[in-house]
C-alpha positions as CSV (number, residue, x, y, z in Angstrom):
1,M,56.5,29.4,7.4
2,I,56.0,31.9,4.7
3,L,52.7,33.4,3.6
4,G,52.6,33.8,-0.2
5,I,49.8,35.9,-1.7
6,D,49.0,36.0,-5.4
7,V,46.5,38.8,-6.2
8,G,44.8,38.2,-9.6
9,N,42.2,40.2,-11.4
10,T,39.5,37.6,-10.5
11,N,40.7,35.7,-7.4
12,T,43.4,36.1,-4.8
13,E,45.2,33.0,-3.6
14,L,47.0,32.7,-0.3
15,A,49.3,29.8,0.6
16,V,51.5,28.6,3.3
17,L,55.0,27.9,1.9
18,V,57.2,25.5,3.8
19,G,60.4,24.5,2.0
20,D,59.3,23.0,-1.3
21,E,55.8,22.2,0.0
22,I,52.5,24.1,-0.1
23,P,50.5,22.4,2.6
24,Y,47.7,24.9,2.8
25,S,46.1,27.3,0.3
26,W,42.9,29.4,0.2
27,R,41.1,31.6,-2.3
28,F,38.9,34.7,-2.1
29,V,37.3,37.0,-4.7
30,T,39.6,39.9,-5.4
31,K,37.0,42.5,-6.6
32,T,35.1,42.6,-3.3
33,P,36.0,45.9,-1.6
34,R,37.6,45.3,1.8
35,T,39.2,47.4,4.5
36,S,42.5,46.6,6.1
37,D,40.7,45.2,9.1
38,E,38.6,42.9,6.9
39,Y,41.7,41.6,5.1
40,G,43.4,40.9,8.4
41,V,40.5,39.1,10.0
42,L,39.9,37.1,6.8
43,I,43.5,35.9,6.6
44,K,43.6,35.0,10.3
45,S,40.3,33.1,9.9
46,F,41.9,30.9,7.1
47,F,44.7,29.9,9.5
48,R,42.3,29.3,12.4
49,N,39.9,27.2,10.3
50,S,42.9,25.1,9.2
51,M,44.1,24.8,12.8
52,I,47.4,26.4,12.2
53,S,48.9,29.4,14.0
54,V,49.4,32.6,12.1
55,D,52.1,33.4,14.6
56,E,54.3,30.8,12.9
57,V,54.5,33.0,9.8
58,Y,57.8,34.8,9.7
59,S,57.6,36.4,6.3
60,V,55.0,37.5,3.7
61,I,55.4,38.0,0.0
62,I,52.8,39.4,-2.4
63,A,52.5,39.5,-6.2
64,S,49.6,41.6,-7.4
65,V,48.1,42.9,-10.6
66,V,45.5,44.9,-8.8
67,P,47.1,48.1,-7.4
68,N,44.0,49.5,-5.8
69,I,43.7,46.8,-3.1
70,M,47.3,46.9,-2.1
71,Y,47.1,49.7,0.5
72,S,44.4,47.9,2.5
73,L,45.9,44.4,2.0
74,T,49.4,45.4,3.1
75,N,48.1,47.4,6.0
76,G,45.9,44.5,7.1
77,I,48.9,42.2,7.1
78,K,51.0,44.7,9.1
79,K,48.2,45.2,11.7
80,Y,47.0,41.6,12.1
81,I,50.2,39.6,11.4
82,G,52.8,42.1,12.5
83,L,54.9,41.8,9.3
84,D,55.9,44.2,6.5
85,P,55.2,42.2,3.3
86,M,57.6,41.9,0.5
87,V,56.0,43.0,-2.8
88,V,57.2,41.7,-6.2
89,G,58.0,44.8,-8.2
90,P,60.8,47.2,-9.1
91,G,63.8,46.8,-6.8
92,I,63.1,43.2,-5.8
93,K,65.6,40.5,-6.8
94,T,64.1,37.9,-9.2
95,G,67.3,36.5,-10.9
96,M,65.5,37.1,-14.2
97,P,66.5,39.9,-16.6
98,I,63.5,41.5,-18.4
99,H,64.5,42.1,-22.0
100,T,61.3,43.9,-23.2
101,A,60.9,47.5,-24.4
102,D,59.7,48.6,-20.9
103,P,60.4,46.1,-18.1
104,T,58.1,48.0,-15.8
105,E,55.1,47.0,-17.9
106,V,55.6,43.3,-17.2
107,G,53.1,42.2,-14.5
108,A,54.2,40.7,-11.2
109,D,52.1,37.6,-12.0
110,R,54.0,37.0,-15.2
111,I,57.3,37.5,-13.5
112,V,56.6,34.9,-10.7
113,D,55.3,32.4,-13.3
114,A,58.3,32.9,-15.5
115,V,60.8,32.6,-12.6
116,A,59.1,29.4,-11.4
117,A,58.9,27.8,-14.8
118,Y,62.6,28.5,-15.6
119,N,63.9,27.4,-12.2
120,I,61.8,24.2,-12.1
121,Y,61.6,23.1,-15.7
122,G,64.5,24.8,-17.3
123,G,64.8,27.0,-20.4
124,P,64.0,27.9,-23.0
125,V,60.4,27.8,-21.9
126,I,57.1,29.3,-22.9
127,V,54.8,29.9,-19.9
128,T,51.1,30.2,-20.6
129,D,48.7,31.3,-17.8
130,F,45.0,30.7,-18.4
131,G,43.5,33.4,-16.1
132,T,41.3,36.4,-16.7
133,A,43.6,37.0,-19.6
134,T,45.6,34.2,-21.3
135,T,49.3,35.0,-21.5
136,F,52.2,33.4,-23.3
137,D,55.7,34.4,-22.1
138,Y,59.0,33.4,-23.5
139,V,62.1,32.8,-21.3
140,N,65.3,32.0,-23.2
141,K,67.9,29.4,-22.2
142,E,69.9,32.0,-20.3
143,G,66.9,32.7,-18.1
144,A,65.8,36.1,-19.5
145,F,62.2,37.2,-20.0
146,V,62.3,38.0,-23.7
147,A,58.8,38.4,-25.2
148,A,55.1,38.2,-24.3
149,V,51.7,37.6,-25.9
150,T,48.4,38.6,-24.3
151,T,44.9,37.5,-25.3
152,P,41.4,37.7,-23.7
153,G,40.7,34.8,-21.4
154,I,38.1,32.3,-22.4
155,Q,35.7,33.5,-19.7
156,I,35.9,37.0,-21.2
157,A,34.8,35.5,-24.5
158,V,31.9,33.6,-22.8
159,D,30.8,36.8,-21.1
160,A,31.0,38.8,-24.3
161,L,28.8,36.4,-26.1
162,W,25.9,36.2,-23.6
163,K,26.0,39.9,-22.6
164,N,26.1,41.2,-26.2
165,A,23.8,38.7,-28.0
166,A,20.3,38.8,-26.5
167,K,19.3,35.2,-27.4
168,L,22.6,33.5,-26.3
169,P,22.7,32.0,-22.8
170,N,25.6,32.0,-20.3
171,I,27.2,28.6,-20.6
172,E,29.6,26.3,-18.8
173,I,33.0,26.1,-20.4
174,K,33.6,22.6,-21.4
175,K,34.5,20.7,-24.6
176,P,31.5,19.1,-26.3
177,A,31.8,15.6,-27.7
178,S,31.8,16.9,-31.2
179,I,32.4,20.2,-33.0
180,L,29.3,19.4,-35.1
181,A,26.9,20.8,-32.5
182,K,23.1,20.3,-32.7
183,D,21.9,22.9,-30.2
184,T,22.7,26.5,-29.1
185,V,24.6,25.6,-25.9
186,T,26.9,23.0,-27.5
187,S,27.4,25.1,-30.5
188,M,28.7,27.9,-28.3
189,Q,30.9,25.5,-26.3
190,A,32.2,24.0,-29.6
191,G,33.1,27.5,-31.0
192,L,34.7,28.7,-27.7
193,V,36.7,25.6,-26.7
194,Y,37.7,24.2,-30.1
195,G,38.4,27.8,-31.2
196,Y,40.5,28.5,-28.2
197,I,42.4,25.3,-28.6
198,G,43.2,26.4,-32.2
199,Q,44.3,29.8,-30.9
200,V,46.6,28.3,-28.2
201,E,48.2,25.9,-30.7
202,Y,48.7,28.6,-33.3
203,I,50.3,31.2,-30.9
204,I,52.7,28.6,-29.5
205,E,53.7,27.4,-33.0
206,Q,54.2,30.9,-34.2
207,M,56.3,31.8,-31.2
208,K,58.5,28.8,-31.8
209,K,58.8,29.7,-35.5
210,E,59.9,33.3,-34.8
211,I,62.2,32.2,-31.9
212,G,63.7,29.7,-34.3
213,I,63.6,26.8,-31.9
214,D,61.3,23.8,-32.4
215,E,61.9,22.1,-29.1
216,I,60.7,24.4,-26.4
217,K,59.0,23.2,-23.2
218,V,55.5,24.8,-22.7
219,V,54.3,25.0,-19.1
220,A,50.7,26.0,-18.4
221,T,49.0,27.3,-15.2
222,G,45.9,29.1,-14.3
223,G,42.2,28.2,-13.8
224,Y,41.6,26.8,-17.2
225,G,45.1,25.5,-17.7
226,R,44.1,21.9,-17.0
227,L,41.4,21.9,-19.6
228,F,43.7,23.0,-22.4
229,Y,46.6,20.9,-21.2
230,Q,44.4,17.8,-21.6
231,E,43.2,18.9,-25.1
232,T,46.4,19.8,-26.9
233,K,49.9,18.3,-27.3
234,S,51.3,21.8,-27.6
235,I,51.4,22.1,-23.8
236,H,53.8,19.7,-22.0
237,V,53.3,20.5,-18.3
238,Y,50.4,21.7,-16.3
239,D,51.4,23.2,-12.9
240,P,48.5,24.8,-11.0
241,Q,50.8,26.0,-8.2
242,L,53.4,27.7,-10.5
243,S,52.8,31.2,-9.2
244,L,53.1,30.2,-5.6
245,K,56.3,28.3,-6.3
246,G,57.6,31.4,-8.0
247,L,56.8,33.5,-5.0
248,K,58.8,31.1,-2.8
249,I,61.8,31.3,-5.2
250,I,61.7,35.1,-5.3
251,H,61.2,35.3,-1.5
252,D,64.3,33.2,-0.9
253,K,66.4,35.5,-3.1
254,N,65.4,38.5,-1.0
255,F,64.9,37.4,2.5
256,K,67.6,38.4,5.0
């Protein structure tokens, strides 16, 4: 079995990858400082609690957008699992040309999502990831990563409101029954969710307009991806395991 690790700004997801299946996955908070020993013990505890043996792992692949944890994480894996992890970055085979001004600026998370979306759903495709940031990435029909849009995630918008406006509360992100709100909480929810739906739809439509293709599949992933997939016809597929599937595809292109 392969251990895939997707290190995001907010959460880190680990998963067991077996063929096309993802039978086990776990999450922990990324921002908590940890030593290599803590990472190693934490990973082994996930396997132990799921009653599977970490000794069955023969390869590890990591995609990370948080450079400052990588030394401890990779060393924890080497020390406790006995494997040198593959890290998505310069020099690794992805099968996807990056046609941007500076390919090194494209985050590993965006690459694994794009690789998965193209290989599973075909191209051209727009991949939108609703994470700490919300991203929209365009992969053309030949499978090249061509362009990208980045916006603040909806949680960032919520945090900005309640931290910077003294009388506004921290709220749950959900769509109220009506945009015509009658109280502070639902007025904030209406503005955030309906406003974000409008933003998502406009960005996708503008991307299609400038690409010059009306029929492009749009694939969503990320923590809030389900919410917006359910609320707009602009998104055709929601795949919560897109990043992990991308890790497996990239792993198989590089494992010897």
